[in-house]
C-alpha positions in Angstrom: 211.9 113.6 199.6 210.0 115.9 197.3 207.7 114.3 194.7 208.2 115.7 191.2 205.1 116.7 189.2 206.5 116.1 185.8 203.9 115.6 183.0 201.2 117.5 181.0 198.1 119.1 182.3 194.7 118.2 181.0 194.5 121.6 179.2 197.8 121.0 177.4 196.7 117.5 176.2 193.4 118.9 174.9 195.2 121.6 172.9 197.6 119.1 171.4 194.7 116.8 170.4 192.9 119.7 168.8 196.1 120.6 166.7 196.4 117.0 165.6 192.8 116.7 164.6 193.1 119.9 162.5 196.3 118.7 160.9 194.8 115.2 160.1 191.5 116.7 158.7 193.5 119.0 156.5 195.6 116.1 155.2 192.4 114.1 154.5 190.8 117.0 152.7 193.8 117.4 150.4 193.9 113.7 149.7 190.2 113.6 148.9 190.7 116.5 146.4 193.7 114.6 144.9 191.7 111.4 144.5 188.8 113.4 142.9 191.2 115.1 140.5 192.7 111.8 139.5 189.3 110.3 138.9 188.3 113.3 136.8 191.5 113.0 134.8 190.9 109.3 134.2 187.3 110.0 133.1 188.4 112.7 130.7 191.1 110.4 129.2 188.4 107.8 128.6 186.0 110.3 127.0 188.8 111.8 124.8 189.8 108.3 123.6 186.1 107.4 122.8 185.6 110.7 120.9 188.8 110.1 118.9 187.8 106.6 118.1 184.3 107.7 117.0 185.8 110.5 114.9 188.1 107.9 113.2 185.1 105.6 112.5 183.3 108.6 111.0 186.2 109.3 108.7 186.1 105.7 107.5 182.3 106.0 106.9 182.8 109.2 104.8 185.9 108.1 102.8 185.0 107.8 99.1 181.4 109.0 99.5 179.7 112.2 98.7 178.1 114.2 101.5 174.7 113.3 100.1 175.3 109.6 100.8 176.1 110.1 104.5 173.7 110.3 107.4 173.7 113.8 108.7 172.9 112.9 112.4 173.7 109.5 114.0 173.7 108.2 117.5 174.9 105.1 119.2 176.1 103.5 122.4 179.6 102.1 123.1 180.1 98.4 123.8 181.2 97.3 127.3 183.1 98.2 129.3 182.1 101.6 128.0 178.3 100.9 127.9 177.6 104.0 130.1 178.7 106.3 127.3 176.7 107.2 124.2 177.8 109.2 121.2 176.1 111.7 118.8 177.5 112.6 115.4 176.4 115.6 113.4 177.5 116.6 109.9 176.7 120.2 109.1 177.1 122.2 105.9 179.1 125.4 106.4 177.5 128.6 105.2 180.2 131.0 104.2 179.4 134.7 104.2 179.5 136.4 100.8 182.9 137.7 99.9 182.9 141.5 99.6 184.7 142.4 96.3 184.7 146.1 97.3 187.3 145.3 99.9 190.0 146.1 97.3 188.5 149.5 96.5 190.5 152.7 96.8 190.0 154.8 99.9 187.8 157.3 98.1 185.4 154.4 97.1 186.5 154.2 93.5 187.7 150.9 91.9 190.4 152.4 89.8 190.6 153.3 86.1 189.4 151.3 83.1 186.5 148.8 82.9 185.3 149.3 86.5 181.8 147.8 85.8 183.2 144.7 84.0 185.9 144.1 86.7 183.5 144.5 89.5 181.0 142.1 87.9 183.7 139.5 87.3 185.1 139.8 90.8 181.5 139.5 92.2 180.8 136.5 90.1 184.1 134.8 91.1 183.4 135.5 94.8 180.0 133.9 94.5 181.4 130.9 92.7 184.1 130.4 95.3 181.7 130.7 98.3 179.2 128.4 96.7 182.0 125.8 96.0 183.3 126.0 99.6 179.8 125.7 101.1 179.2 122.5 99.1 182.7 121.0 99.4 183.2 121.5 103.2 181.4 120.0 106.2 181.8 120.4 109.9 181.8 117.0 111.7 181.2 117.0 115.4 181.2 114.1 117.7 179.7 114.4 121.2 180.2 111.9 124.0 177.5 111.8 126.6 177.6 110.1 130.0 176.0 110.5 133.4 177.9 111.5 136.6 176.1 112.1 139.9 172.8 112.0 138.1 173.7 114.8 135.7 174.3 114.5 132.0 177.9 115.3 131.0 179.0 116.0 127.4 182.3 116.3 125.6 182.4 117.5 122.0 185.1 117.5 119.3 184.8 118.9 115.8 186.8 118.7 112.6 186.3 119.8 109.0 186.1 117.5 106.1 186.8 118.5 102.6 185.4 116.7 99.6 188.2 117.0 97.2 186.3 115.3 94.4 183.4 117.8 94.5 183.0 119.4 91.1 183.5 123.1 90.7 180.2 124.3 89.3 180.5 127.4 87.1 176.8 128.1 87.1 175.4 130.5 89.7 
């Protein structure tokens, strides 16, 4: 009787093991990336929630007050379980560029017929009054959340604009 040599050679077994190692290492790398992405998404959700809450608290602080009564810059730390996060709030006055009343001029540079000097002076005065009012009645409020990750400082900033509707329209220049 002849003996059958059914089975795999050592070389075939080594090739099969190498293919399995490559496939498993690829799967582990993909899973690791997925876990890191999930952790990053969770971190950004927490940071966005903290920024939103601090922005709401800032709006409560501002409500019913003039801009002169409010601290321009303020910092703080969140309570546990978010003690690793700090916040910074900045309230800045917005400087508007002067409005150019010549924008409505004719293509040849003329302002039209009639009282050009008076109209131009009135438009210029009105433009200055409006930009002055807007600069005093609007503020940019930014909230920055700060935390450390892997020894590096990370930041996330949100901003909004607050209008003081009770600000008086000053007719003096």
